[in-house]
N, C-alpha and C positions, 0 to 999 in steps of 0.2 A: 670590797677590799680595804685592808686598812691602811695601804701605801698607794699612792697615785699610780694608778696604770700606765705602763710604758708602750709607746707606740712608735713603731719605725717606720717610715714611707720611703720606698724605694723607687728612684726614678732617674733616668740618665737627663731629664729636661729640667735646669733650675727654676722656669717658670713656673711649672707645674710644681713642684716642690714648694716654692712659695705661696702659689695658691691653695695649697692643701694644707701647708701649715697654717696660714690665716684662717681656714675654713674651720679648723681642729682648735683654735686658740682659746676658744669660748668654754671650753670643757677643761676639767681638773685632770688632765693627762700630761705626762711627762713625753715631750714628742721632740724625736730625733730625726734627722733626713740622713740617706746617703746615695750617691749619684751612680753606684754600681753594685751588681749583685754580690761580687766579690768583697766589697768594705761591709756590705749587710750581713753576709755569712760570718765574717771575722766578729763584728759587734755582737751578733746575737751568740755567738760562742761563748765571748768574753762576758757578756751580761746580758742575759736573755731578755727577752722582750715579751710583752702579752699577747700584741697584735704586729703584725705585719701586713701593711699595706702594700703590694707587689706590683711594679709594670710588669707587663708578658714581654714586652719587644726593647731588649736592651743590647748594646754592643759588648761583646764578650759572651759571659754566661748570662743566658736570657733568665726570664722570670720563672718558668717553669723548670729549668735546671736546679735552679736558687731552690725552689720550694721541694724537688725531688732530696737534694742533697740535706736540708733541713729537717725533713721528716726520716732521714735515716737515724738522726741524732734526738729528735724531740716531737714526740706525736701529741702533745699538748698546746703549743703555741697556735693561737688562731690566725687565720692566712686569708686574707683578701685578694683577689686578683683584679687588676684594672688594664684595660686593652683599648686601643684606637682600633684594632685589627681583631675583631672576634672571629673565632671560628668554630664549628663544632668540635674538632680535633683537639684544641687547647681547652675549651671547656671540659671535654671527658677527662683528659688527662688532669685537669684541675679538680674534677669531681672523685677522682681515684686517686688524689693525693689530701684529700680531705681539706679541701678550702671551704671558707664560709660562704663566700659570694664572687660572682665573676660579674663586676660591672664594667660597662662599655662607656668608651671616651668618643665626644664630650659627653659629661655627664647632664643628664635632663637637667638636674638641679644640684648646686653645689652642697646644699644640705644631706643629698643624698648619701655621702660619702662619712661624714660624722655619724648620721644615724645608723649607717650600716656599721662601724665600728663599734657603737655601742651596744648593739645587739649581739656583737660579738663579745664584748666584754660581760654582758649580762649571763652570756651562755658558759662563758668562762667562769665566773663567780658560781653558777650552779653547778659546775662539774665539779669544782673544788669543794663544794659543801657536800656533793656526794661522795668523794675521795675520802672525808673526814667522817664519813658514815652516818650523816645525816640521810633521814628518810627520802626515798625517791618519789616524788609525784608526778605521776603520768608515764613512768617507764615502761618497760616492756612487760605485758602479760606474764604472771608467773606460772611455769609448766605444772601441769596436773600430775598429780602421783600415778595414775595409770593411765592408760590409752584405749580401755576397752578392746576390741578386736584388734586392733593393729598391733597389740603386744601380747596380747592373753589377758585375761581377767586376773587382776592381782599381780601383774606382771611388774619387774620393776621398770621404770621408764628409761628408755634407751639414752643416750648420752645426749645427743641432740635431736630435734625434729626439724625438717625442712620441708616448706612445700615450694612445689616447682608448678607454677600457674604460666596457662598457655603455651607449653611445650608440647605441641602435636609432633613435630617431627622424629622420627626414631633415630637419626643421627644425633639430633640435637640433646634428644635425652641420654644415648649412650655418652656422648663426651661428658656432659654435667656428670652424670651418675658415676662416669669413669673417674672423673676428680673427687668424688666424695668413697672410693672403694673401701667396703669393710662391711662388719655384720652388725655391729651395734648402734648404729645411728637409724632413722625412720625417715624416709622420702615419699611425700604423698606428690601424686599430681592432679592438680584440677584444669579444667577446660574452660569455665567460665566464671564471671565476675560473682552471681550470686553464690557457687559453689565455695570461691575462694574467701566470701567475705564469712560464710558460714563455718569453714573449716578455722579461719584464724580465730572466731569466738570457740569451737568447740575443741580445737586440740592445741591452741595456743602456743605456736611456732619459735622456734629460736631464730629462725632466718628465712627469708621469703624471697625466690627468685620468679620475678615478671618476664614475659617473654612476649613479643609480638603484639596480639590484639590486648592482651592486660597489662602492657608496658605502656600506660598512659600516665598523664597527669592527674586526670580524675580519680584512677583507682591508687595512685599513690597518695594521693590528699586525703581520701577516705581512710587508707592505711595507716597513715601517719596521725589520723584524727582517734584511731583507735590504739593505735601502740606508736607512740612519737619514737621510741627508740630503739625499735624491733631493725636489725640489720636487715638491709634492701639491696638486692642486686636486680638491675633494670637493663634489659637489653632490647633495642629498637631500631629497627634497621630505616626507621622515618623521623630519626631524631634532627630536629631543628635548633636553630642556636636559641631561640627563646624558651624552648622547651628544657634544652639542657640546663640553662640558667635557673631556671625554677624547680630542676631536679636537684640541683645542687642546693638551692634555698630550702628544699624538702628534707635534705640531707638523706640523700641517696648513697649508698656506701661504696656500690659498684655500679660504673654506668658505662653501657657500650653501646654505639650506634652500628652493630650489627648483630647476627645471630649467636645466638649462644653456642650454637656450632662451631663458628670461627676461631681459627688459631690463635689470633692475637686477643681473644676474648678469655682464654683459658686461664691465663697467668693471673691477672687480679681476681677472678673465682677461686682459683685455686689457694692464692695467699689469705682471702677472706676465710674460706672454709677451714685452712690450717689452723688460722688464729681462734676463730670461733667455736671450732671442735675440740679445743685444748684439752687434755686430761692430766693431771697431775702437774702442772706449771702453775707460778704465780700468775693472777689477773690483774691486769690494771683497765678500769673503764674510762675510755675520754670519748665523749660526743657519741655515746651509744656503740663504740666501737671495742673490742677487747683484743689487748695487747698480751701476748704470752710467752713463755720460755721455752716449753716444752708440749708437744702436740702428739695426738693420736687419733685418726680417724677411720671410722668404719658407719658401713650403712646397710640397711635393708630396705629393698625397695616394696613400696605399697601402692597398689593403685587407689586412686581416690574417685569415685564415680560421682558426676555432677546433680545427678537426682536429687531433688529437694528431700525427700521423703526416706532417702538411704545414704545422704550426704557422710554418714559418719562411718559407712563401712569400706571396705576395701580388698581387695585380694592380694595375699602376700604374694612377691615374685622372686624373692631371695632368699 
């Protein structure tokens, strides 16, 4: 960055603000502080910051509400949450608001804070380079021109290719595919890890939905090694706070600690699908997410069998 990165620290405790200011002063950053979410919101609107370090629990407007209001106006600012009262619910909320990290107080070491901020600034710099048209390194795999039997030899590629992994419940399948309704997108089901990795390599999907036994850190890490920026939905009923925190660091786009069939999971999935399946609108890519103006969504369901020798075949259902 040509100018000094701008950082805003938001906490209602003056001693915490002083400690964090001192921890960050060794870096060449412009650092401001705010003692309330309302003040932070107004300052960011007046002169946007690059990174916000936000305490979750504050009187009046809390940290999650502040982030939600910010995201309605700014999808690019990097946000880090800190809290002395960690919970799976707040971590999931933060993940679905595209935070970069979820830090627990007291910090294991004070250097954790500037180190986390530095990583966010590095990612912001890369995102700006990509926005200027620089070649992307390690981005999502490009879609193939044709998908063989899935669309017919020589047929044009569907608008989007989606893989649902570990979705064994008919009710969950019905809910998810109901959110995708249409006829032009392709949806594949896989039931095990081997089949999932084969299909990622063979089909090069646009989005992955991981459910139940495949919604694990080891699976997400392997996917991120292959496709660092592919949009990911992870739904696990056994989600713990440590796992949720690592899912955030692995840049999961939608995180849920309930079944895909749960009512409160449908909204973030629907929002993600609406933005990722955009047709005819302007696209802006930020941290692997696509923000769009106009959308159209259609899908055709295809069953993907997990047999190794036949993993590329499926039976059309729609």
